[in-house]
KOLGUTI-677174 format. One record per residue: y, x, z of N, C-alpha, C, O, CB in turn; residue number from 0. Coordinates in nm, 4 decimals, m for minus. Glycine has a CB too. Example, Ala and Ser with C-alpha at 12.3 -4.5 7.8 and 13.67 -1.06 7.14 Angstrom:
REM residues 2
n.v = m0.5690, n.u = 1.3190, n.w = 0.7800, ca.v = m0.4500, ca.u = 1.2300, ca.w = 0.7800, c.v = m0.3300, c.u = 1.3200, c.w = 0.7800, o.v = m0.3319, o.u = 1.4236, o.w = 0.8465, cb.v = m0.4473, cb.u = 1.1308, cb.w = 0.9046, pos = 0
n.v = m0.2250, n.u = 1.2850, n.w = 0.7080, ca.v = m0.1060, ca.u = 1.3670, ca.w = 0.7140, c.v = 0.0030, c.u = 1.2900, c.w = 0.7870, o.v = 0.1138, o.u = 1.3409, o.w = 0.8039, cb.v = m0.0598, cb.u = 1.4084, cb.w = 0.5725, pos = 1
END
This chain:
REM residues 82
n.v = m0.5973, n.u = m2.9897, n.w = 0.0549, ca.v = m0.7266, ca.u = m2.9568, ca.w = m0.0019, c.v = m0.7172, c.u = m2.8346, c.w = m0.0925, o.v = m0.7994, o.u = m2.7433, o.w = m0.0841, cb.v = m0.7820, cb.u = m3.0756, cb.w = m0.0790, pos = 0
n.v = m0.6163, n.u = m2.8339, n.w = m0.1791, ca.v = m0.6018, ca.u = m2.7236, ca.w = m0.2734, c.v = m0.5655, c.u = m2.5928, c.w = m0.2021, o.v = m0.6130, o.u = m2.4859, o.w = m0.2407, cb.v = m0.4955, cb.u = m2.7576, cb.w = m0.3778, pos = 1
n.v = m0.4821, n.u = m2.6011, n.w = m0.0990, ca.v = m0.4437, ca.u = m2.4796, ca.w = m0.0279, c.v = m0.5626, c.u = m2.4174, c.w = 0.0455, o.v = m0.5670, o.u = m2.2956, o.w = 0.0633, cb.v = m0.3313, cb.u = m2.5099, cb.w = 0.0709, pos = 2
n.v = m0.6584, n.u = m2.4989, n.w = 0.0881, ca.v = m0.7763, ca.u = m2.4447, ca.w = 0.1556, c.v = m0.8590, c.u = m2.3605, c.w = 0.0594, o.v = m0.9097, o.u = m2.2545, o.w = 0.0962, cb.v = m0.8622, cb.u = m2.5581, cb.w = 0.2143, pos = 3
n.v = m0.8724, n.u = m2.4088, n.w = m0.0657, ca.v = m0.9467, ca.u = m2.3308, ca.w = m0.1648, c.v = m0.8727, c.u = m2.2020, c.w = m0.1978, o.v = m0.9346, o.u = m2.0977, o.w = m0.2188, cb.v = m0.9696, cb.u = m2.4131, cb.w = m0.2926, pos = 4
n.v = m0.7412, n.u = m2.2096, n.w = m0.2022, ca.v = m0.6616, ca.u = m2.0922, ca.w = m0.2346, c.v = m0.6760, c.u = m1.9856, c.w = m0.1258, o.v = m0.6766, o.u = m1.8660, o.w = m0.1549, cb.v = m0.5142, cb.u = m2.1310, cb.w = m0.2525, pos = 5
n.v = m0.6872, n.u = m2.0291, n.w = m0.0032, ca.v = m0.6986, ca.u = m1.9350, ca.w = 0.1077, c.v = m0.8378, c.u = m1.8751, c.w = 0.1197, o.v = m0.8523, o.u = m1.7648, o.w = 0.1723, cb.v = m0.6618, cb.u = m2.0032, cb.w = 0.2364, pos = 6
n.v = m0.9402, n.u = m1.9445, n.w = 0.0726, ca.v = m1.0760, ca.u = m1.8936, ca.w = 0.0879, c.v = m1.1219, c.u = m1.8102, c.w = m0.0313, o.v = m1.2278, o.u = m1.7480, o.w = m0.0240, cb.v = m1.1710, cb.u = m2.0082, cb.w = 0.1085, pos = 7
n.v = m1.0461, n.u = m1.8068, n.w = m0.1405, ca.v = m1.0891, ca.u = m1.7298, ca.w = m0.2564, c.v = m1.0920, c.u = m1.5791, c.w = m0.2318, o.v = m1.1825, o.u = m1.5135, o.w = m0.2834, cb.v = m0.9991, cb.u = m1.7594, cb.w = m0.3721, pos = 8
n.v = m0.9998, n.u = m1.5200, n.w = m0.1570, ca.v = m1.0073, ca.u = m1.3750, ca.w = m0.1352, c.v = m1.1257, c.u = m1.3303, c.w = m0.0502, o.v = m1.1639, o.u = m1.2134, o.w = m0.0557, cb.v = m0.8815, cb.u = m1.3281, cb.w = m0.0707, pos = 9
n.v = m1.1841, n.u = m1.4193, n.w = 0.0275, ca.v = m1.2928, ca.u = m1.3807, ca.w = 0.1179, c.v = m1.4152, c.u = m1.3287, c.w = 0.0415, o.v = m1.4658, o.u = m1.2223, o.w = 0.0770, cb.v = m1.3330, cb.u = m1.4998, cb.w = 0.2053, pos = 10
n.v = m1.4656, n.u = m1.3984, n.w = m0.0618, ca.v = m1.5800, ca.u = m1.3417, ca.w = m0.1357, c.v = m1.5462, c.u = m1.2087, c.w = m0.2034, o.v = m1.6308, o.u = m1.1196, o.w = m0.2106, cb.v = m1.6285, cb.u = m1.4411, cb.w = m0.2408, pos = 11
n.v = m1.4251, n.u = m1.1953, n.w = m0.2521, ca.v = m1.3843, ca.u = m1.0685, ca.w = m0.3133, c.v = m1.3861, c.u = m0.9542, c.w = m0.2134, o.v = m1.4305, o.u = m0.8439, o.w = m0.2451, cb.v = m1.2456, cb.u = m1.0812, cb.w = m0.3737, pos = 12
n.v = m1.3378, n.u = m0.9808, n.w = m0.0928, ca.v = m1.3386, ca.u = m0.8780, ca.w = 0.0112, c.v = m1.4809, c.u = m0.8419, c.w = 0.0514, o.v = m1.5108, o.u = m0.7253, o.w = 0.0775, cb.v = m1.2600, cb.u = m0.9252, cb.w = 0.1336, pos = 13
n.v = m1.5688, n.u = m0.9417, n.w = 0.0565, ca.v = m1.7089, ca.u = m0.9144, ca.w = 0.0916, c.v = m1.7782, c.u = m0.8309, c.w = m0.0166, o.v = m1.8536, o.u = m0.7387, o.w = 0.0145, cb.v = m1.7853, cb.u = m1.0466, cb.w = 0.1128, pos = 14
n.v = m1.7526, n.u = m0.8633, n.w = m0.1427, ca.v = m1.8113, ca.u = m0.7850, ca.w = m0.2524, c.v = m1.7590, c.u = m0.6417, c.w = m0.2481, o.v = m1.8354, o.u = m0.5468, o.w = m0.2659, cb.v = m1.7793, cb.u = m0.8499, cb.w = m0.3899, pos = 15
n.v = m1.6296, n.u = m0.6261, n.w = m0.2247, ca.v = m1.5727, ca.u = m0.4914, ca.w = m0.2157, c.v = m1.6344, c.u = m0.4139, c.w = m0.1004, o.v = m1.6644, o.u = m0.2954, o.w = m0.1148, cb.v = m1.4206, cb.u = m0.4983, cb.w = m0.1989, pos = 16
n.v = m1.6532, n.u = m0.4778, n.w = 0.0117, ca.v = m1.7160, ca.u = m0.4122, ca.w = 0.1262, c.v = m1.8586, c.u = m0.3702, c.w = 0.0940, o.v = m1.9011, o.u = m0.2612, o.w = 0.1325, cb.v = m1.7149, cb.u = m0.5045, cb.w = 0.2478, pos = 17
n.v = m1.9328, n.u = m0.4548, n.w = 0.0242, ca.v = m2.0691, ca.u = m0.4191, ca.w = m0.0156, c.v = m2.0708, c.u = m0.2998, c.w = m0.1110, o.v = m2.1551, o.u = m0.2110, o.w = m0.0982, cb.v = m2.1378, cb.u = m0.5388, cb.w = m0.0809, pos = 18
n.v = m1.9788, n.u = m0.2977, n.w = m0.2056, ca.v = m1.9726, ca.u = m0.1857, ca.w = m0.3006, c.v = m1.9399, c.u = m0.0562, c.w = m0.2282, o.v = m2.0023, o.u = 0.0468, o.w = m0.2535, cb.v = m1.8679, cb.u = m0.2129, cb.w = m0.4104, pos = 19
n.v = m1.8420, n.u = m0.0611, n.w = m0.1381, ca.v = m1.8033, ca.u = 0.0600, ca.w = m0.0643, c.v = m1.9178, c.u = 0.1076, c.w = 0.0244, o.v = m1.9472, o.u = 0.2271, o.w = 0.0280, cb.v = m1.6774, cb.u = 0.0337, cb.w = 0.0213, pos = 20
n.v = m1.9820, n.u = 0.0171, n.w = 0.0950, ca.v = m2.0922, ca.u = 0.0599, ca.w = 0.1832, c.v = m2.2113, c.u = 0.1115, c.w = 0.1020, o.v = m2.2782, o.u = 0.2057, o.w = 0.1445, cb.v = m2.1372, cb.u = m0.0570, cb.w = 0.2737, pos = 21
n.v = m2.2389, n.u = 0.0509, n.w = m0.0146, ca.v = m2.3478, ca.u = 0.1009, ca.w = m0.0993, c.v = m2.3191, c.u = 0.2414, c.w = m0.1501, o.v = m2.4091, o.u = 0.3253, o.w = m0.1543, cb.v = m2.3706, cb.u = 0.0070, cb.w = m0.2175, pos = 22
n.v = m2.1955, n.u = 0.2676, n.w = m0.1883, ca.v = m2.1622, ca.u = 0.4015, ca.w = m0.2388, c.v = m2.1642, c.u = 0.5055, c.w = m0.1270, o.v = m2.1861, o.u = 0.6237, o.w = m0.1535, cb.v = m2.0245, cb.u = 0.4002, cb.w = m0.3061, pos = 23
n.v = m2.1418, n.u = 0.4632, n.w = m0.0028, ca.v = m2.1515, ca.u = 0.5583, ca.w = 0.1077, c.v = m2.2968, c.u = 0.5849, c.w = 0.1454, o.v = m2.3315, o.u = 0.6954, o.w = 0.1872, cb.v = m2.0746, cb.u = 0.5065, cb.w = 0.2290, pos = 24
n.v = m2.3807, n.u = 0.4842, n.w = 0.1307, ca.v = m2.5224, ca.u = 0.5030, ca.w = 0.1615, c.v = m2.5938, c.u = 0.5825, c.w = 0.0522, o.v = m2.6812, o.u = 0.6643, o.w = 0.0813, cb.v = m2.5905, cb.u = 0.3678, cb.w = 0.1802, pos = 25
n.v = m2.5568, n.u = 0.5585, n.w = m0.0720, ca.v = m2.6174, ca.u = 0.6293, ca.w = m0.1854, c.v = m2.5057, c.u = 0.6899, c.w = m0.2707, o.v = m2.4550, o.u = 0.6242, o.w = m0.3616, cb.v = m2.7073, cb.u = 0.5328, cb.w = m0.2712, pos = 26
n.v = m2.4671, n.u = 0.8139, n.w = m0.2422, ca.v = m2.3542, ca.u = 0.8761, ca.w = m0.3139, c.v = m2.3752, c.u = 0.8848, c.w = m0.4659, o.v = m2.2778, o.u = 0.8936, o.w = m0.5405, cb.v = m2.3302, cb.u = 1.0156, cb.w = m0.2592, pos = 27
n.v = m2.4991, n.u = 0.8823, n.w = m0.5121, ca.v = m2.5230, ca.u = 0.8882, ca.w = m0.6566, c.v = m2.4702, c.u = 0.7632, c.w = m0.7265, o.v = m2.4444, o.u = 0.7665, o.w = m0.8468, cb.v = m2.6728, cb.u = 0.9050, cb.w = m0.6853, pos = 28
n.v = m2.4539, n.u = 0.6542, n.w = m0.6540, ca.v = m2.3997, ca.u = 0.5312, ca.w = m0.7121, c.v = m2.2487, c.u = 0.5355, c.w = m0.7254, o.v = m2.1907, o.u = 0.4563, o.w = m0.7998, cb.v = m2.4396, cb.u = 0.4120, cb.w = m0.6284, pos = 29
n.v = m2.1845, n.u = 0.6267, n.w = m0.6544, ca.v = m2.0378, ca.u = 0.6294, ca.w = m0.6524, c.v = m1.9782, c.u = 0.6655, c.w = m0.7879, o.v = m1.8786, o.u = 0.6058, o.w = m0.8288, cb.v = m1.9893, cb.u = 0.7280, cb.w = m0.5480, pos = 30
n.v = m2.0363, n.u = 0.7610, n.w = m0.8576, ca.v = m1.9776, ca.u = 0.8046, ca.w = m0.9849, c.v = m1.9819, c.u = 0.6971, c.w = m1.0933, o.v = m1.8808, o.u = 0.6778, o.w = m1.1607, cb.v = m2.0492, cb.u = 0.9278, cb.w = m1.0344, pos = 31
n.v = m2.0930, n.u = 0.6258, n.w = m1.1142, ca.v = m2.0884, ca.u = 0.5192, ca.w = m1.2158, c.v = m1.9884, c.u = 0.4093, c.w = m1.1825, o.v = m1.9208, o.u = 0.3575, o.w = m1.2715, cb.v = m2.2258, cb.u = 0.4579, cb.w = m1.2323, pos = 32
n.v = m1.9786, n.u = 0.3735, n.w = m1.0545, ca.v = m1.8816, ca.u = 0.2704, ca.w = m1.0159, c.v = m1.7406, c.u = 0.3214, c.w = m1.0373, o.v = m1.6543, o.u = 0.2474, o.w = m1.0846, cb.v = m1.9014, cb.u = 0.2280, cb.w = m0.8689, pos = 33
n.v = m1.7164, n.u = 0.4461, n.w = m1.0032, ca.v = m1.5834, ca.u = 0.5047, ca.w = m1.0241, c.v = m1.5501, c.u = 0.5100, c.w = m1.1718, o.v = m1.4372, o.u = 0.4802, o.w = m1.2109, cb.v = m1.5757, cb.u = 0.6456, cb.w = m0.9635, pos = 34
n.v = m1.6462, n.u = 0.5474, n.w = m1.2542, ca.v = m1.6206, ca.u = 0.5541, ca.w = m1.3983, c.v = m1.5937, c.u = 0.4157, c.w = m1.4577, o.v = m1.5138, o.u = 0.4021, o.w = m1.5503, cb.v = m1.7392, cb.u = 0.6189, cb.w = m1.4697, pos = 35
n.v = m1.6607, n.u = 0.3132, n.w = m1.4041, ca.v = m1.6358, ca.u = 0.1777, ca.w = m1.4528, c.v = m1.4942, c.u = 0.1328, c.w = m1.4164, o.v = m1.4242, o.u = 0.0729, o.w = m1.4981, cb.v = m1.7396, cb.u = 0.0794, cb.w = m1.3948, pos = 36
n.v = m1.4534, n.u = 0.1620, n.w = m1.2947, ca.v = m1.3221, ca.u = 0.1174, ca.w = m1.2475, c.v = m1.2075, c.u = 0.2077, c.w = m1.2924, o.v = m1.0911, o.u = 0.1687, o.w = m1.2831, cb.v = m1.3227, cb.u = 0.1090, cb.w = m1.0975, pos = 37
n.v = m1.2384, n.u = 0.3263, n.w = m1.3403, ca.v = m1.1355, ca.u = 0.4254, ca.w = m1.3707, c.v = m1.0311, c.u = 0.3746, c.w = m1.4695, o.v = m0.9121, o.u = 0.3980, o.w = m1.4486, cb.v = m1.1994, cb.u = 0.5499, cb.w = m1.4254, pos = 38
n.v = m1.0703, n.u = 0.3076, n.w = m1.5739, ca.v = m0.9758, ca.u = 0.2616, ca.w = m1.6749, c.v = m0.9580, c.u = 0.1111, c.w = m1.6728, o.v = m0.9226, o.u = 0.0509, o.w = m1.7742, cb.v = m1.0210, cb.u = 0.3052, cb.w = m1.8115, pos = 39
n.v = m0.9820, n.u = 0.0504, n.w = m1.5586, ca.v = m0.9684, ca.u = m0.0950, ca.w = m1.5486, c.v = m0.8301, c.u = m0.1308, c.w = m1.4951, o.v = m0.7517, o.u = m0.0444, o.w = m1.4560, cb.v = m1.0788, cb.u = m0.1545, cb.w = m1.4575, pos = 40
n.v = m0.8037, n.u = m0.2585, n.w = m1.4948, ca.v = m0.6769, ca.u = m0.3099, ca.w = m1.4429, c.v = m0.6655, c.u = m0.2787, c.w = m1.2938, o.v = m0.5561, o.u = m0.2510, o.w = m1.2446, cb.v = m0.6651, cb.u = m0.4628, cb.w = m1.4674, pos = 41
n.v = m0.7778, n.u = m0.2829, n.w = m1.2215, ca.v = m0.7744, ca.u = m0.2600, ca.w = m1.0777, c.v = m0.7293, c.u = m0.1183, c.w = m1.0436, o.v = m0.6594, o.u = m0.0975, o.w = m0.9444, cb.v = m0.9109, cb.u = m0.2865, cb.w = m1.0177, pos = 42
n.v = m0.7692, n.u = m0.0208, n.w = m1.1255, ca.v = m0.7285, ca.u = 0.1172, ca.w = m1.1013, c.v = m0.5773, c.u = 0.1301, c.w = m1.1172, o.v = m0.5113, o.u = 0.1960, o.w = m1.0369, cb.v = m0.8019, cb.u = 0.2136, cb.w = m1.1975, pos = 43
n.v = m0.5230, n.u = 0.0674, n.w = m1.2205, ca.v = m0.3789, ca.u = 0.0752, ca.w = m1.2446, c.v = m0.3008, c.u = m0.0008, c.w = m1.1370, o.v = m0.1944, o.u = 0.0439, o.w = m1.0942, cb.v = m0.3450, cb.u = 0.0195, cb.w = m1.3839, pos = 44
n.v = m0.3534, n.u = m0.1153, n.w = m1.0937, ca.v = m0.2875, ca.u = m0.1885, ca.w = m0.9858, c.v = m0.2866, c.u = m0.1069, c.w = m0.8563, o.v = m0.1870, o.u = m0.1045, o.w = m0.7840, cb.v = m0.3571, cb.u = m0.3232, cb.w = m0.9629, pos = 45
n.v = m0.3980, n.u = m0.0409, n.w = m0.8284, ca.v = m0.4039, ca.u = 0.0433, ca.w = m0.7094, c.v = m0.3057, c.u = 0.1588, c.w = m0.7171, o.v = m0.2418, o.u = 0.1937, o.w = m0.6178, cb.v = m0.5441, cb.u = 0.0965, cb.w = m0.6899, pos = 46
n.v = m0.2938, n.u = 0.2183, n.w = m0.8363, ca.v = m0.1982, ca.u = 0.3281, ca.w = m0.8551, c.v = m0.0565, c.u = 0.2801, c.w = m0.8285, o.v = 0.0180, o.u = 0.3461, o.w = m0.7561, cb.v = m0.2088, cb.u = 0.3861, cb.w = m0.9975, pos = 47
n.v = m0.0175, n.u = 0.1663, n.w = m0.8857, ca.v = 0.1189, ca.u = 0.1168, ca.w = m0.8676, c.v = 0.1421, c.u = 0.0702, c.w = m0.7246, o.v = 0.2547, o.u = 0.0759, o.w = m0.6753, cb.v = 0.1475, cb.u = 0.0027, cb.w = m0.9649, pos = 48
n.v = 0.0368, n.u = 0.0241, n.w = m0.6574, ca.v = 0.0517, ca.u = m0.0148, ca.w = m0.5174, c.v = 0.0821, c.u = 0.1080, c.w = m0.4308, o.v = 0.1703, o.u = 0.1040, o.w = m0.3451, cb.v = m0.0761, cb.u = m0.0859, cb.w = m0.4671, pos = 49
n.v = 0.0086, n.u = 0.2163, n.w = m0.4540, ca.v = 0.0350, ca.u = 0.3384, ca.w = m0.3782, c.v = 0.1724, c.u = 0.3950, c.w = m0.4101, o.v = 0.2431, o.u = 0.4408, o.w = m0.3204, cb.v = m0.0720, cb.u = 0.4428, cb.w = m0.4070, pos = 50
n.v = 0.2103, n.u = 0.3923, n.w = m0.5355, ca.v = 0.3417, ca.u = 0.4428, ca.w = m0.5749, c.v = 0.4521, c.u = 0.3581, c.w = m0.5118, o.v = 0.5515, o.u = 0.4121, o.w = m0.4631, cb.v = 0.3558, cb.u = 0.4435, cb.w = m0.7288, pos = 51
n.v = 0.4355, n.u = 0.2266, n.w = m0.5124, ca.v = 0.5341, ca.u = 0.1390, ca.w = m0.4497, c.v = 0.5428, c.u = 0.1606, c.w = m0.3000, o.v = 0.6518, o.u = 0.1576, o.w = m0.2430, cb.v = 0.5010, cb.u = m0.0053, cb.w = m0.4781, pos = 52
n.v = 0.4294, n.u = 0.1822, n.w = m0.2360, ca.v = 0.4293, ca.u = 0.2087, ca.w = m0.0921, c.v = 0.5038, c.u = 0.3378, c.w = m0.0603, o.v = 0.5799, o.u = 0.3440, o.w = 0.0362, cb.v = 0.2857, cb.u = 0.2164, cb.w = m0.0392, pos = 53
n.v = 0.4818, n.u = 0.4395, n.w = m0.1407, ca.v = 0.5519, ca.u = 0.5666, ca.w = m0.1196, c.v = 0.7020, c.u = 0.5496, c.w = m0.1424, o.v = 0.7822, o.u = 0.6059, o.w = m0.0679, cb.v = 0.4957, cb.u = 0.6759, cb.w = m0.2135, pos = 54
n.v = 0.7409, n.u = 0.4730, n.w = m0.2438, ca.v = 0.8829, ca.u = 0.4508, ca.w = m0.2716, c.v = 0.9500, c.u = 0.3753, c.w = m0.1571, o.v = 1.0626, o.u = 0.4079, o.w = m0.1194, cb.v = 0.9003, cb.u = 0.3735, cb.w = m0.4030, pos = 55
n.v = 0.8829, n.u = 0.2758, n.w = m0.1019, ca.v = 0.9393, ca.u = 0.2011, ca.w = 0.0107, c.v = 0.9515, c.u = 0.2908, c.w = 0.1331, o.v = 1.0500, o.u = 0.2826, o.w = 0.2065, cb.v = 0.8527, cb.u = 0.0778, cb.w = 0.0433, pos = 56
n.v = 0.8525, n.u = 0.3761, n.w = 0.1556, ca.v = 0.8584, ca.u = 0.4693, ca.w = 0.2687, c.v = 0.9769, c.u = 0.5637, c.w = 0.2544, o.v = 1.0495, o.u = 0.5869, o.w = 0.3511, cb.v = 0.7278, cb.u = 0.5497, cb.w = 0.2795, pos = 57
n.v = 0.9972, n.u = 0.6181, n.w = 0.1354, ca.v = 1.1109, ca.u = 0.7088, ca.w = 0.1118, c.v = 1.2428, c.u = 0.6339, c.w = 0.1295, o.v = 1.3368, o.u = 0.6869, o.w = 0.1888, cb.v = 1.1033, cb.u = 0.7709, cb.w = m0.0305, pos = 58
n.v = 1.2500, n.u = 0.5117, n.w = 0.0787, ca.v = 1.3719, ca.u = 0.4317, ca.w = 0.0934, c.v = 1.4040, c.u = 0.4072, c.w = 0.2399, o.v = 1.5189, o.u = 0.4222, o.w = 0.2813, cb.v = 1.3575, cb.u = 0.2982, cb.w = 0.0202, pos = 59
n.v = 1.3034, n.u = 0.3696, n.w = 0.3193, ca.v = 1.3272, ca.u = 0.3423, ca.w = 0.4609, c.v = 1.3649, c.u = 0.4692, c.w = 0.5370, o.v = 1.4499, o.u = 0.4648, o.w = 0.6260, cb.v = 1.2034, cb.u = 0.2788, cb.w = 0.5239, pos = 60
n.v = 1.3027, n.u = 0.5821, n.w = 0.5030, ca.v = 1.3406, ca.u = 0.7090, ca.w = 0.5668, c.v = 1.4841, c.u = 0.7467, c.w = 0.5326, o.v = 1.5595, o.u = 0.7916, o.w = 0.6190, cb.v = 1.2453, cb.u = 0.8215, cb.w = 0.5237, pos = 61
n.v = 1.5215, n.u = 0.7282, n.w = 0.4062, ca.v = 1.6592, ca.u = 0.7586, ca.w = 0.3657, c.v = 1.7573, c.u = 0.6658, c.w = 0.4374, o.v = 1.8651, o.u = 0.7097, o.w = 0.4772, cb.v = 1.6752, cb.u = 0.7454, cb.w = 0.2122, pos = 62
n.v = 1.7220, n.u = 0.5392, n.w = 0.4542, ca.v = 1.8103, ca.u = 0.4463, ca.w = 0.5241, c.v = 1.8310, c.u = 0.4888, c.w = 0.6690, o.v = 1.9411, o.u = 0.4766, o.w = 0.7226, cb.v = 1.7536, cb.u = 0.3044, cb.w = 0.5186, pos = 63
n.v = 1.7257, n.u = 0.5384, n.w = 0.7318, ca.v = 1.7380, ca.u = 0.5818, ca.w = 0.8713, c.v = 1.8229, c.u = 0.7076, c.w = 0.8820, o.v = 1.9112, o.u = 0.7160, o.w = 0.9673, cb.v = 1.5994, cb.u = 0.6067, cb.w = 0.9323, pos = 64
n.v = 1.7968, n.u = 0.8049, n.w = 0.7963, ca.v = 1.8665, ca.u = 0.9328, ca.w = 0.8087, c.v = 2.0089, c.u = 0.9294, c.w = 0.7532, o.v = 2.0911, o.u = 1.0118, o.w = 0.7930, cb.v = 1.7881, cb.u = 1.0400, cb.w = 0.7383, pos = 65
n.v = 2.0396, n.u = 0.8393, n.w = 0.6650, ca.v = 2.1737, ca.u = 0.8332, ca.w = 0.6073, c.v = 2.2638, c.u = 0.7289, c.w = 0.6729, o.v = 2.3809, o.u = 0.7175, o.w = 0.6368, cb.v = 2.1637, cb.u = 0.8046, cb.w = 0.4608, pos = 66
n.v = 2.2115, n.u = 0.6535, n.w = 0.7677, ca.v = 2.2935, ca.u = 0.5568, ca.w = 0.8403, c.v = 2.3839, c.u = 0.6327, c.w = 0.9362, o.v = 2.3388, o.u = 0.7237, o.w = 1.0057, cb.v = 2.2050, cb.u = 0.4533, cb.w = 0.9169, pos = 67
n.v = 2.5119, n.u = 0.5954, n.w = 0.9401, ca.v = 2.6030, ca.u = 0.6661, ca.w = 1.0312, c.v = 2.5580, c.u = 0.6512, c.w = 1.1765, o.v = 2.4926, o.u = 0.5538, o.w = 1.2140, cb.v = 2.7470, cb.u = 0.6133, cb.w = 1.0151, pos = 68
n.v = 2.5944, n.u = 0.7490, n.w = 1.2550, ca.v = 2.5538, ca.u = 0.7455, ca.w = 1.3958, c.v = 2.6317, c.u = 0.6369, c.w = 1.4695, o.v = 2.7279, o.u = 0.5815, o.w = 1.4162, cb.v = 2.5763, cb.u = 0.8835, cb.w = 1.4633, pos = 69
n.v = 2.5902, n.u = 0.6073, n.w = 1.5906, ca.v = 2.6521, ca.u = 0.5002, ca.w = 1.6687, c.v = 2.7957, c.u = 0.5339, c.w = 1.7063, o.v = 2.8795, o.u = 0.4445, o.w = 1.7173, cb.v = 2.5708, cb.u = 0.4730, cb.w = 1.7945, pos = 70
n.v = 2.8244, n.u = 0.6606, n.w = 1.7258, ca.v = 2.9599, ca.u = 0.7007, ca.w = 1.7640, c.v = 3.0599, c.u = 0.6688, c.w = 1.6530, o.v = 3.1726, o.u = 0.6282, o.w = 1.6813, cb.v = 2.9640, cb.u = 0.8507, cb.w = 1.7972, pos = 71
n.v = 3.0209, n.u = 0.6861, n.w = 1.5308, ca.v = 3.1110, ca.u = 0.6559, ca.w = 1.4196, c.v = 3.1310, c.u = 0.5055, c.w = 1.4078, o.v = 3.2415, o.u = 0.4605, o.w = 1.3775, cb.v = 3.0560, cb.u = 0.7134, cb.w = 1.2873, pos = 72
n.v = 3.0264, n.u = 0.4270, n.w = 1.4310, ca.v = 3.0393, ca.u = 0.2819, ca.w = 1.4248, c.v = 3.1306, c.u = 0.2285, c.w = 1.5350, o.v = 3.1963, o.u = 0.1259, o.w = 1.5169, cb.v = 2.9021, cb.u = 0.2169, cb.w = 1.4350, pos = 73
n.v = 3.1351, n.u = 0.2985, n.w = 1.6503, ca.v = 3.2170, ca.u = 0.2511, ca.w = 1.7608, c.v = 3.3619, c.u = 0.2924, c.w = 1.7468, o.v = 3.4443, o.u = 0.2528, o.w = 1.8292, cb.v = 3.1624, cb.u = 0.3019, cb.w = 1.8909, pos = 74
n.v = 3.3958, n.u = 0.3696, n.w = 1.6470, ca.v = 3.5353, ca.u = 0.4072, ca.w = 1.6256, c.v = 3.5737, c.u = 0.5403, c.w = 1.6872, o.v = 3.6922, o.u = 0.5737, o.w = 1.6896, cb.v = 3.6238, cb.u = 0.3018, cb.w = 1.6799, pos = 75
n.v = 3.4797, n.u = 0.6165, n.w = 1.7366, ca.v = 3.5080, ca.u = 0.7474, ca.w = 1.7922, c.v = 3.5284, c.u = 0.8470, c.w = 1.6775, o.v = 3.4423, o.u = 0.8586, o.w = 1.5903, cb.v = 3.3932, cb.u = 0.7935, cb.w = 1.8867, pos = 76
n.v = 3.6368, n.u = 0.9160, n.w = 1.6767, ca.v = 3.6636, ca.u = 1.0141, ca.w = 1.5718, c.v = 3.6625, c.u = 1.1523, c.w = 1.6340, o.v = 3.7434, o.u = 1.1821, o.w = 1.7218, cb.v = 3.7994, cb.u = 0.9861, cb.w = 1.5008, pos = 77
n.v = 3.5729, n.u = 1.2348, n.w = 1.5895, ca.v = 3.5599, ca.u = 1.3690, ca.w = 1.6443, c.v = 3.6561, c.u = 1.4621, c.w = 1.5719, o.v = 3.6797, o.u = 1.4464, o.w = 1.4521, cb.v = 3.4142, cb.u = 1.4200, cb.w = 1.6323, pos = 78
n.v = 3.7103, n.u = 1.5565, n.w = 1.6421, ca.v = 3.7964, ca.u = 1.6575, ca.w = 1.5817, c.v = 3.9429, c.u = 1.6190, c.w = 1.5768, o.v = 4.0252, o.u = 1.6970, o.w = 1.5287, cb.v = 3.7497, cb.u = 1.6867, cb.w = 1.4446, pos = 79
n.v = 3.9773, n.u = 1.5015, n.w = 1.6251, ca.v = 4.1181, ca.u = 1.4616, ca.w = 1.6258, c.v = 4.1794, c.u = 1.4977, c.w = 1.7608, o.v = 4.1131, o.u = 1.4867, o.w = 1.8639, cb.v = 4.1335, cb.u = 1.3090, cb.w = 1.5970, pos = 80
n.v = 4.3040, n.u = 1.5403, n.w = 1.7607, ca.v = 4.3709, ca.u = 1.5762, ca.w = 1.8854, c.v = 4.4595, c.u = 1.4637, c.w = 1.9327, o.v = 4.5242, o.u = 1.4757, o.w = 2.0366, cb.v = 4.4527, cb.u = 1.7032, cb.w = 1.8684, pos = 81
END
């Protein structure tokens, strides 16, 4: 019972967010007051750290791919030896 309530709580939040976004696209004059309200809120800071974390994970995964030794080195092939 409790898990069902936990799973349904994000749905109204997503619907409200969708309404706010669609309203600001229909009436651009509404976008600035909403942006100013959210600018210094917790949600703005959470969004900033989410984007920063996403970029850090992307850089980490790219570095892991490019810095991983090639398959030839893993198989024991040594280049340049006679």
